[in-house]
N, C-alpha and C positions, 0 to 999 in steps of 0.2 A: 754658823756651824763652828763647833769647837775645834781648836787647834789640836791636831794629832800628828803622828808620824806618817800618816797616809799621804802619799804624794798624788796618787791618781785613784779616783773612784768612778766606776762605770755602773750605771743603774739602768737595767732593762733596755739596753741599746739595741736599736733595730735599724737595718739598712735594707730597703727594698728597691729593686730596679724594675722599671716597667718592662714587661715581657711581651705584651700584646696590647693593641688598641682597637677600638671599633671604627666604623666609617668616619666618625666625627673626631677621631683622635683622642677619645677618652680611654683611659686605661681600663682594660678588662682582665688583665692577669699580671701578677707581680712575681719576680724572682726574689725569694726571701733569703738573701745572702747571709744576713745576720738577724736573728729572730729572738730577741730578748736575752741579751748577754749581760751578766752582772759580775763584777769582781773588783778588788782593790789591790793596790801595790804599795808596800811600805818603802820609805826612803832607804836607798842603798841596797835594795833587794832586787831579785830578778824573778819575774813570773814567766814561765815557759808556756806558750800556747801551741798545742800540737793537735794533729788530726790529718786525715787523708786530704789529698788535693781536692779543692772545690768545696771544702767544709765551711769556708767563710773566715778563716783565721787572718788572712792578709787583708780582707775587706774590713775586719774589725780594727786592725791597726790603722789603716788609712782613714777610717771614719773617726777614730779617736783624734788623729792629728789634723782632722778637718780637710783632708784631700777629697773626701766625700762628705756631703751634707747628711747628717743623721735623719732618718725617717721619723724616729721617735727615741725617747730615752734621755738620760742626763749624763753629762760627763763633768766631773769636778776635778780641777787641778789645783793642788795646794789650797783646797777648801773653797775655791771659787768656780762658778759655772763657766765652763770653757767657752760657750757660745758668746759670753759677754766680754771676752778678752780679744776679739778679733782685731780691734783697732789699737791694742796696746802691745807695741812691738817688744818692749822690754820683757813682758810676760810671755808672749807668744814664742819668743826665741828660746825659752827654756825647754821646749819640746822639739826634738829633731828625729830624723829617720835615716836609717841605713838600708838601702834597697837590695833586692835579691840579685839583680844583674848589675854588677859594678860598671861594666862598660856602657850599658844603655842609660845609666843614671848620670854619666859624665858627658858634658858637652864636648864632642870631638874637635870642635874648632877653637877651644880654649886651652891655654897652657895650664899646667898644674898650679902655677902661681895665681892665675886668674880664677880658676875653679875654687881654690881655697880662700882667695882674697875677696871674692865677690860678696860672701856673707858679711865680712868685716866692713866692706864699703856700705852695704845696705843698712846695717845697724850702727854705722859710724862708731866702731869700737876702737879703731886705731887712727893715729895721725899718719900722714904720708911717710914720715921718717920711721915710724914704728912698724909699718905694714910688713916690710920685708922680713924683719926680725921675727915677727909673730908667725909668719908663714913658715919660716925655717924651723921655729920651735915646734909648730904643729907637725911638720913632717918628721922631725926627730922623735916626737912622741909616738908615732905609729911605725917607726922603724925605717924611715926613708931619710934622705938628706938634701942639702941645698942644691946638689947637682941635678936633682929631678925637677926643679922649679920651672925650667924653660921647656920641658918636654910636653908632648901631647899624649892623651890617654892611650892611643893605639900603640905607643912605644913601650907599654908596660904589660907584665903578665897579669892574669886574673887576680892573683893574690895581691899584687901591688896596686892594682886598680881599686880593689876593695879598701886597702889601706888609705888611699887618697879619699875615698868616700867617707871613711871614718874621720879623717882629718878635717874634711869639710863640715861634718856634723859637729865636731868639737870646737870649730872656729868661734861659734857664738856663745861658748861656755854654757851649754845646756845642763839641766839637772836630770832630765829624763830623755831616754833614747828608745825609739821603737826599732828593733832589729828584725827586719822582714826577711826571713830566710837568708841571712847574710853569708852563709857558707855553702848553700846548696849548688851554686854554679861553679864552685871551686874544686880543684883536684883534692882527693882525700889527703894527700901528703901536706896540703896547705891549710886544710880546714882546722886542724889542731892549732896551728900557729895563730890563725885569726881569733880563735876562741880564747887562747891564752892572752892575746893582746887585749881583747875586750875585758877579760877578767882583771888584768893588770890596771887598765884604765879605770875600771869601776872602783878598784881599791884605792888608787891614787887620787881620783877626782870625786869620789863619793857619788857616782852615777847610779841611777835606777834604770833597769831595763825591762821592756816587754820583749821577750825573745820568741819570735814566731818561727816554727820549724816543723818538719815532718820526720826528722831524724831523732827518734826517741832516745837513743843512746847518748847523743850529744846534748840533748835537752836535760837529761839526768845530770850530766856533768856540770852544767852552768846554772841551773835553776834552783831557787829556794822553794818556790811553789810551782806546781804544774797544773794547768787546766786542759782538759781534753774536750775537743769540739767534734760534733757530728751534725751535719746538715744544718748549720746555722745556730746551733745551741751548744752550751757547755753541759756535758753529761757527767763530768766528775772533776773535782778539784781538791787538792790537799797538798801537804808538803812533799817534796821530791822523794824522800826516803819511804814514806808510807805508800805513795802511789806505785812505786816500782816493786815494793816488797809485798804489799797487801792491796792490789787493785780490787775494787768492789763492783764496778759497773761491767756488764758483759762485754761491751765494746772495748773498754780499756784492757780487759783481760785478753781479748783477741789481738789487739795491737801489740801488747807486750809479748805475747807468745810467738810473734813473728821475728823478734829481735834475735839475730844469730849469736850464739855463745862462742867467744873466741877460744876458750879452753877446751881442747879436744877430750880431756879426761873428765870434764864436768858431766853431770847427769843431763842427758838430753831432755829438754822440756817438751811437753806435749803441745803441738801446734793446734790452735783453734781455727778451723776453717769456717768462714762466714759464707752462707749461701746467698745467691741473688746479687743484684747490683744496687748501688747507692741510689735511692729514689731521687726524683727530680725536685729541686728546691722550688720549682714553680707549682708543683702539685705534691707537697709533702704528705706522708701518711697521716691519718687521723690518730689521735692519742699520742703514743710515744713514737718519735721519728725513727727509732731503731727497731720498732716492733716487727717490721717485715723481714729483718735479717737475724733477729735475736734467737738463739737456740733455746732460750728459757721463756719465751713469750707465752702469755695466757690471755684469756678473753679481755681482761681489763686493760691490757697494754694497748689494744687497738681502739679502745673506747674513750679512755681518759688520759690526758697528758700528765705525766708524773711531776711532782713538785721537785724543784732543785733545793734540797734541804740537807741539814746536818744529820749525818748518820752516826755521829759520835766523835768526840775529840777534834772538832773542826773539820772533819772529813765530809765534804759536800758531794752529793750525788743525786741524779735524777733517774730513779728506777723504782717501779712498784715492788719489785722483789725485796728491795732494801727498806721499804717503808711499810711493810705489812704489820 
């Protein structure tokens, strides 16, 4: 594969979970959490992955980083197939993850010094004499200090706990970080501080992010490219400016119409109300997954799955209305 500025490329990624078995334990039904997802991320950029709860965005991130074994598809990291790097610690440590619940992701029996120092020990990145200085440096990078080293996770606020999680992810000097809804469990007053911290670290360290979230306004702020997921599939993807100013897929239009406008003098946008519930990923609809809720659906939508293709200027979408 030719060398490019692409750090991560995902091709037709699938992750199915066994939902039911027969008398002999053989699978008879699968929950299709991720069902044919493809995208790429350029070095130093941020791809925002958004959608309703249960759409498969967090499962996508966990499958990319190999917390879940992919059912099918290919993942390339720096031009190499990720599945072939499982034994190469030097390459594997270039990918890290920041989790949604900061407290649940930290060992309550370990001090901050041990939490951050553990990755350093596993990858043998520092000597015993350098270890303490490296931990202090990491704490300072995320807005904490040396006084926090001997404390336990429960002694911190949610925002401070997430900063510890970020410091732990940075410990092994990664080039790519998956941010799995890193601000959703935090107070609104703290969310902006964490986003600003992530942006500063990206600029200083040249990091690349996959930013998973359901807060569309925050994703717009931090992302270069935004991909919208619905029921295990990406339905629209383009640069942040175009997605928010000119959404093309009916589902994206409905999502964006629900964002409250902070300016009371601004013209109130028309809210698009979707009817019905999100279908089960165990028994998804035939044809387009969104056909059962789409206000513009016609016969072809329930018969044939739309191709995820370019509708102009690199704007990708999966909708029969856009490919007529």
